[in-house]
BAKE-166697 format. One line per 8 residues: number of its first residue (from 1); their letters; for each residue x, y, z of N, C-alpha, C, O. Coordinates in steps of 0.2 Angstrom, whole numbers, plus 5000, padded with zeros to 4 digits. Layout:
BEGIN
NUM) a) X Y Z X Y Z X Y Z X Y Z | ...;
end
This chain:
BEGIN
1) hglvydmt) 4763 5002 5523 4770 5003 5522 4773 5007 5528 4770 5012 5530 | 4779 5005 5530 4782 5009 5535 4789 5009 5535 4792 5006 5530 | 4792 5013 5540 4800 5013 5539 4803 5007 5542 4807 5004 5539 | 4801 5005 5548 4804 4999 5551 4798 4994 5553 4793 4995 5556 | 4799 4987 5551 4794 4983 5551 4792 4982 5558 4785 4982 5560 | 4796 4981 5563 4794 4980 5570 4791 4986 5574 4789 4985 5579 | 4791 4992 5570 4789 4998 5574 4783 5001 5570 4777 4999 5571 | 4784 5005 5565 4779 5008 5562 4774 5004 5557 4768 5005 5557;
9) vkaahaaa) 4777 4999 5554 4773 4994 5551 4768 4990 5555 4763 4989 5554 | 4771 4988 5561 4766 4985 5566 4761 4989 5569 4755 4987 5569 | 4763 4996 5570 4758 5001 5572 4752 5002 5567 4747 5002 5568 | 4755 5003 5560 4750 5003 5555 4746 4997 5554 4740 4998 5553 | 4749 4991 5555 4745 4985 5554 4740 4984 5559 4734 4982 5558 | 4742 4986 5565 4737 4986 5571 4731 4991 5570 4725 4989 5571 | 4732 4997 5567 4727 5001 5566 4722 4999 5560 4716 4999 5561 | 4725 4996 5555 4721 4993 5550 4717 4987 5552 4711 4987 5550;
17) lgagaivk) 4720 4983 5556 4716 4977 5558 4711 4979 5563 4705 4976 5563 | 4712 4984 5567 4707 4986 5572 4701 4990 5568 4696 4990 5571 | 4703 4992 5562 4697 4995 5558 4693 4990 5554 4688 4992 5551 | 4696 4984 5554 4692 4979 5550 4695 4978 5543 4692 4975 5539 | 4701 4981 5542 4704 4980 5535 4706 4973 5534 4708 4970 5539 | 4707 4971 5528 4710 4965 5526 4717 4967 5524 4717 4969 5518 | 4722 4965 5527 4729 4967 5525 4732 4962 5521 4733 4956 5523 | 4733 4964 5515 4736 4959 5510 4743 4960 5509 4746 4955 5506;
25) latagklh) 4746 4965 5511 4753 4966 5510 4756 4971 5515 4752 4976 5516 | 4761 4970 5518 4764 4975 5523 4772 4975 5521 4775 4970 5520 | 4774 4981 5520 4781 4982 5518 4785 4987 5522 4781 4991 5525 | 4791 4987 5523 4795 4991 5527 4801 4994 5522 4803 4991 5518 | 4803 5000 5524 4808 5003 5520 4806 5006 5513 4800 5007 5512 | 4811 5008 5509 4810 5011 5503 4807 5006 5498 4810 5000 5497 | 4802 5007 5495 4799 5003 5490 4803 5003 5483 4806 5008 5482 | 4802 4997 5480 4806 4997 5473 4800 4995 5468 4795 4994 5470;
33) dydideir) 4802 4996 5462 4798 4995 5456 4794 4988 5457 4788 4987 5456 | 4798 4983 5459 4794 4976 5460 4789 4976 5465 4784 4972 5465 | 4790 4980 5470 4785 4981 5476 4779 4984 5473 4773 4982 5474 | 4780 4989 5468 4774 4992 5465 4770 4987 5461 4764 4987 5461 | 4774 4983 5457 4771 4978 5453 4766 4973 5458 4761 4971 5456 | 4769 4971 5464 4766 4967 5468 4759 4971 5471 4754 4967 5472 | 4760 4977 5472 4754 4981 5475 4749 4981 5469 4743 4980 5471 | 4751 4982 5463 4746 4982 5457 4743 4975 5457 4737 4975 5456;
41) diapnlil) 4746 4970 5458 4744 4963 5457 4738 4962 5463 4734 4958 5461 | 4739 4964 5469 4734 4963 5474 4728 4968 5473 4723 4966 5477 | 4729 4973 5469 4723 4978 5468 4720 4980 5475 4714 4978 5476 | 4724 4984 5479 4721 4986 5485 4715 4991 5484 4715 4994 5479 | 4711 4991 5489 4706 4997 5490 4709 5003 5493 4705 5008 5493 | 4714 5002 5497 4717 5007 5501 4724 5006 5502 4726 5000 5503 | 4728 5011 5503 4735 5011 5504 4737 5015 5511 4734 5021 5511 | 4740 5012 5515 4742 5016 5522 4749 5017 5522 4753 5012 5522;
49) iaggtdyg) 4752 5023 5522 4759 5024 5523 4760 5027 5529 4757 5032 5532 | 4765 5024 5533 4767 5027 5539 4774 5027 5539 4777 5026 5534 | 4778 5029 5544 4785 5029 5545 4788 5035 5547 4786 5041 5545 | 4793 5034 5551 4796 5040 5554 4792 5043 5560 4787 5045 5560 | 4796 5043 5566 4793 5046 5572 4792 5053 5570 4796 5056 5566 | 4788 5057 5574 4788 5064 5573 4795 5068 5574 4798 5067 5579 | 4796 5072 5569 4803 5075 5569 4809 5070 5568 4814 5072 5570 | 4808 5064 5565 4813 5059 5564 4814 5058 5557 4814 5063 5553;
57) erecalhn) 4815 5052 5555 4816 5051 5548 4811 5053 5543 4805 5052 5545 | 4812 5056 5538 4807 5058 5533 4807 5055 5526 4802 5054 5523 | 4813 5054 5524 4814 5052 5517 4811 5046 5514 4809 5045 5509 | 4810 5041 5518 4807 5034 5516 4800 5035 5514 4798 5033 5509 | 4796 5038 5518 4789 5040 5517 4788 5044 5511 4784 5043 5507 | 4793 5049 5510 4792 5053 5504 4794 5049 5498 4790 5050 5493 | 4799 5045 5498 4801 5041 5492 4795 5037 5490 4793 5036 5485 | 4792 5033 5495 4787 5029 5494 4780 5032 5492 4777 5030 5487;
65) arliaksg) 4779 5038 5494 4773 5042 5492 4774 5044 5484 4770 5043 5480 | 4780 5046 5483 4782 5048 5476 4781 5042 5471 4778 5043 5466 | 4784 5036 5473 4783 5030 5469 4776 5028 5468 4774 5026 5462 | 4772 5028 5473 4765 5026 5473 4761 5031 5469 4757 5029 5465 | 4762 5037 5470 4759 5042 5466 4760 5042 5458 4755 5043 5454 | 4766 5040 5456 4767 5040 5449 4766 5033 5446 4766 5032 5440 | 4764 5028 5450 4763 5022 5448 4756 5021 5444 4756 5016 5441 | 4752 5025 5445 4745 5024 5442 4740 5020 5446 4735 5019 5444;
73) invpviya) 4742 5018 5452 4738 5014 5457 4734 5020 5460 4736 5023 5465 | 4728 5021 5457 4723 5026 5460 4718 5024 5465 4712 5023 5463 | 4721 5023 5471 4716 5021 5476 4718 5026 5482 4723 5029 5482 | 4713 5027 5486 4714 5031 5492 4720 5029 5496 4722 5024 5497 | 4724 5035 5498 4730 5034 5502 4729 5037 5509 4726 5043 5509 | 4731 5034 5514 4731 5037 5521 4738 5038 5523 4742 5033 5523 | 4740 5044 5525 4747 5045 5527 4746 5046 5535 4743 5051 5537 | 4750 5042 5539 4750 5042 5546 4757 5041 5548 4759 5037 5553;
81) gnvqnqki) 4761 5046 5546 4768 5046 5548 4771 5052 5550 4767 5056 5553 | 4777 5053 5550 4781 5059 5553 4777 5066 5551 4775 5067 5545 | 4775 5069 5556 4771 5076 5555 4774 5081 5550 4771 5084 5547 | 4781 5080 5550 4784 5085 5546 4783 5084 5538 4784 5088 5534 | 4781 5078 5536 4779 5076 5529 4772 5078 5527 4771 5077 5521 | 4768 5079 5532 4761 5080 5530 4759 5084 5524 4756 5082 5519 | 4762 5090 5524 4760 5095 5518 4763 5092 5512 4759 5092 5506 | 4769 5090 5511 4772 5087 5505 4769 5081 5503 4768 5080 5497;
89) iaqifrea) 4767 5076 5507 4763 5070 5505 4757 5072 5502 4755 5069 5497 | 4753 5077 5505 4747 5079 5503 4748 5082 5496 4744 5080 5491 | 4753 5086 5495 4754 5089 5488 4756 5084 5483 4754 5084 5477 | 4760 5079 5485 4762 5073 5480 4756 5070 5477 4755 5069 5471 | 4751 5068 5482 4745 5064 5479 4740 5069 5476 4737 5067 5471 | 4740 5075 5478 4735 5080 5475 4738 5081 5468 4733 5081 5463 | 4744 5082 5467 4747 5083 5460 4746 5077 5455 4745 5077 5449 | 4745 5071 5459 4744 5064 5455 4736 5063 5454 4735 5058 5452;
97) nvpcyive) 4732 5067 5457 4725 5066 5457 4723 5060 5461 4718 5056 5459 | 4727 5058 5466 4725 5052 5470 4722 5055 5477 4725 5059 5480 | 4717 5052 5479 4714 5054 5486 4719 5053 5491 4721 5047 5492 | 4720 5058 5495 4725 5057 5501 4722 5060 5507 4719 5065 5507 | 4722 5056 5513 4720 5058 5519 4726 5058 5524 4729 5053 5525 | 4726 5064 5528 4732 5064 5532 4729 5064 5539 4724 5067 5541 | 4732 5059 5543 4730 5058 5550 4737 5059 5555 4742 5059 5552 | 4735 5059 5561 4741 5059 5566 4745 5053 5565 4743 5048 5563;
105) nvypkldl) 4752 5053 5567 4756 5048 5566 4754 5042 5570 4753 5043 5576 | 4755 5036 5568 4753 5030 5571 4759 5028 5576 4757 5024 5581 | 4765 5031 5575 4770 5030 5580 4774 5036 5581 4780 5037 5579 | 4771 5041 5584 4774 5048 5585 4781 5048 5588 4785 5052 5587 | 4782 5044 5593 4788 5044 5596 4789 5037 5599 4785 5033 5600 | 4796 5035 5600 4797 5028 5602 4793 5026 5608 4792 5030 5613 | 4790 5020 5608 4786 5017 5613 4780 5020 5614 4777 5020 5619 | 4777 5024 5609 4770 5027 5609 4766 5025 5603 4768 5028 5598;
113) lnieptrr) 4761 5021 5604 4757 5020 5598 4751 5025 5598 4749 5027 5604 | 4749 5027 5593 4743 5031 5592 4739 5029 5586 4739 5032 5581 | 4736 5023 5587 4732 5020 5581 4725 5022 5580 4722 5021 5575 | 4722 5025 5585 4715 5027 5585 4713 5032 5579 4708 5030 5575 | 4717 5037 5578 4715 5042 5572 4715 5038 5566 4711 5039 5561 | 4720 5034 5565 4721 5030 5558 4715 5025 5558 4712 5024 5552 | 4713 5022 5563 4708 5017 5563 4701 5021 5561 4697 5018 5557 | 4700 5026 5564 4694 5030 5562 4694 5032 5555 4689 5032 5552;
121) kihdvfee) 4700 5035 5553 4700 5037 5546 4699 5031 5541 4696 5032 5535 | 4702 5025 5542 4700 5019 5538 4693 5018 5538 4690 5017 5532 | 4689 5019 5543 4682 5018 5543 4679 5024 5538 4675 5022 5534 | 4681 5030 5539 4678 5035 5535 4680 5034 5528 4675 5035 5523 | 4686 5032 5526 4687 5031 5519 4683 5025 5516 4681 5025 5510 | 4683 5020 5520 4679 5014 5518 4672 5016 5517 4669 5014 5511 | 4669 5020 5521 4662 5022 5520 4661 5027 5514 4656 5026 5510 | 4666 5031 5513 4666 5036 5507 4667 5032 5500 4664 5034 5495;
129) hiikakgm) 4671 5027 5500 4672 5023 5494 4669 5017 5493 4669 5014 5488 | 4665 5014 5498 4662 5008 5497 4656 5008 5492 4655 5003 5489 | 4653 5014 5491 4648 5014 5486 4651 5014 5479 4647 5013 5474 | 4657 5014 5478 4660 5013 5472 4662 5006 5470 4663 5004 5464 | 4661 5001 5475 4662 4994 5474 4657 4991 5470 4651 4993 5471 | 4658 4986 5467 4653 4982 5463 4648 4980 5467 4649 4977 5472 | 4641 4981 5465 4636 4979 5469 4634 4983 5475 4629 4982 5478 | 4638 4989 5476 4636 4993 5482 4634 5000 5480 4633 5004 5485;
137) ehvrdmvn) 4632 5001 5474 4631 5008 5472 4624 5010 5475 4623 5017 5475 | 4620 5006 5478 4614 5008 5481 4614 5007 5488 4608 5008 5492 | 4619 5006 5491 4620 5005 5499 4617 5011 5503 4614 5010 5508 | 4618 5017 5500 4616 5023 5504 4608 5023 5504 4605 5026 5508 | 4605 5020 5499 4598 5020 5499 4595 5016 5505 4589 5017 5507 | 4599 5011 5507 4596 5006 5512 4599 5008 5519 4596 5006 5524 | 4605 5012 5520 4608 5013 5526 4608 5021 5527 4611 5024 5522 | 4606 5024 5532 4607 5031 5533 4612 5032 5539 4613 5038 5541;
145) gpiiptpg) 4615 5027 5542 4620 5028 5547 4627 5027 5545 4627 5026 5538 | 4632 5027 5549 4638 5025 5546 4639 5018 5544 4636 5014 5546 | 4643 5017 5539 4645 5011 5536 4652 5009 5537 4657 5013 5535 | 4653 5004 5541 4660 5002 5543 4661 4995 5542 4656 4991 5542 | 4667 4992 5541 4668 4985 5540 4666 4981 5546 4666 4984 5551 | 4664 4975 5545 4661 4971 5550 4666 4970 5556 4663 4971 5562 | 4672 4969 5555 4676 4969 5561 4677 4975 5565 4677 4975 5571 | 4677 4981 5561 4677 4987 5565 4670 4988 5568 4670 4991 5574;
153) avmeaakl) 4665 4986 5566 4658 4986 5569 4658 4982 5576 4656 4984 5581 | 4661 4976 5575 4662 4972 5581 4666 4975 5586 4664 4975 5592 | 4672 4979 5584 4676 4982 5589 4672 4988 5592 4672 4989 5598 | 4668 4992 5588 4664 4997 5591 4659 4995 5596 4658 4998 5601 | 4656 4989 5594 4651 4986 5599 4654 4984 5606 4651 4984 5611 | 4660 4981 5605 4664 4979 5611 4665 4985 5615 4665 4984 5622 | 4667 4990 5612 4669 4996 5616 4662 4999 5620 4663 5001 5626 | 4657 4999 5617 4650 5001 5620 4649 4996 5626 4647 4998 5631;
161) lyedigdl) 4650 4989 5624 4648 4985 5630 4653 4986 5636 4651 4985 5641 | 4659 4987 5634 4664 4988 5640 4662 4994 5644 4662 4994 5650 | 4659 4999 5641 4657 5005 5645 4651 5003 5650 4651 5006 5655 | 4647 4998 5648 4641 4996 5652 4643 4991 5657 4641 4991 5662 | 4647 4986 5655 4648 4980 5659 4655 4979 5661 4656 4975 5666 | 4660 4983 5659 4667 4982 5661 4670 4977 5657 4669 4976 5651 | 4675 4974 5660 4680 4969 5656 4675 4964 5652 4671 4961 5655 | 4677 4962 5646 4674 4957 5642 4679 4954 5637 4684 4957 5636;
169) vvidig) 4677 4948 5635 4681 4945 5630 4676 4945 5624 4670 4943 5624 | 4678 4946 5618 4674 4946 5612 4678 4942 5607 4684 4942 5606 | 4674 4937 5604 4676 4933 5599 4672 4934 5592 4666 4934 5592 | 4676 4936 5587 4673 4938 5581 4675 4932 5576 4681 4932 5574 | 4670 4928 5574 4672 4922 5570 4672 4923 5563 4673 4919 5559 | 4671 4930 5561 4671 4931 5554 4665 4930 5550 4664 4932 5544;
end
């Protein structure tokens, strides 16, 4: 969720895809009850809220956080929006008993993307909550390193290769 589709939503979308997330829904602006129904229907594993450059628009993300918090959709939420909202967003979800992770803004000022902190946090949340997924309760018995989504692992491998060999093209066929 973001404030403006061509700005914060695209930045959040890029962070999510770069982390290996499967994005099922992207929305902009203030959510409505029918948006909450659609979110419920897709049963997400994670919700990412962005919106507002730092020290810019605040109300859209606050409105969306309140609506999501009271919806009963109890999945982890990452907030990567206006820095001025961080404390209140954390409080909104804490009061609703919804796990919430605060990261730097994905779009802190016009024409500046900052997607890496959100990408890393998506990996962390994935790893923390993957053991709750059906059939994954014993994954920690088999893996003692980090667990990240496959596309995220491909991205990390590409970064390591780039450090050693320089420019490269990576194709991940899924």
